[in-house]
N, C-alpha and C positions, 0 to 999 in steps of 0.2 A: 498595434498588437492584434495578433489575430487569435480567434476563440479556442484555436487549439494551444497556442502559447498561454493563454489565460487559464486554460483547463490543466495543463502540465503543470504550470507554476504553482496552481491551486493544489494540485496532488503532492507537489513538493512541500508545500506548507503543511500538510496534513500529516506526511509521514516525520518532517521535522518536530512537529508538536507532540506526536506519538513517542517519538525516541526522547525527548526532552523529558516526558512525564515519565517514563521508564527509566530514564537516568537518574533523574532526581527523586525516585521511589514514590511518585505519585500516581503511577499508573502499572499496574501489573502487565509484564511483557506477553505474557501467555495468557490473559484474560480477554474476554470478548471484546471489549473495548478497542483494546491496543491492536488485536488481530484484524477487526473489522477495518481500522483506521489505515493500517499498512495496506491491505487490499485494495481499500477505495483508492488511497494516494497512488499505489502502484498502477491499477487500471487507469486512473485518470492522465498519468504520464506516458502508459502505453497507447492510449488513444492519441494523445498529442505527438507521440512519434510515428504512429503508424499513418496518421492523417496528413502531419506536417512535415518538419525535417527528420527523415530516417536516420536512424543510426543505428547499427548493427548491435554493436557491443551495451549500448544503452538499453535497445529492446530486450536482449537477452539478460540482462541484468534486471529490468522491471518485471520481465516475464517470471523469473526465476523467485523474485520478490513476490509477486503476486500468488504464485503456486505455493510458497510455503506459508503465505498466511491463510491460505484457501485451506490446505490441508488442517493448519491448525484450528481453524474454525469447524471445519467438519469434526475433527477429532473431540473438541470441546463440546458440540453438540451432542455426538454420540454418546459422549461420557455422562452428559446430564439427562439424557434418554434413559440410561441405565441404573 
């Protein structure tokens, strides 16, 4: 297994843990931990796709996933500042 595959799988694991935590009521889906986990996981998967086996549909999905999580993190940070 290459390092890009390992990184991508680790990203999938992070996202799945965050999703399970939200689905089971253990993690606030709009909270910082959940958004950060989704952003980190999506970025790791994107790196895997861009440096390893490229797939346009998966790259678009993970790019959108990372962007949504990043916007959530920015909104959360701005909300805490005011």
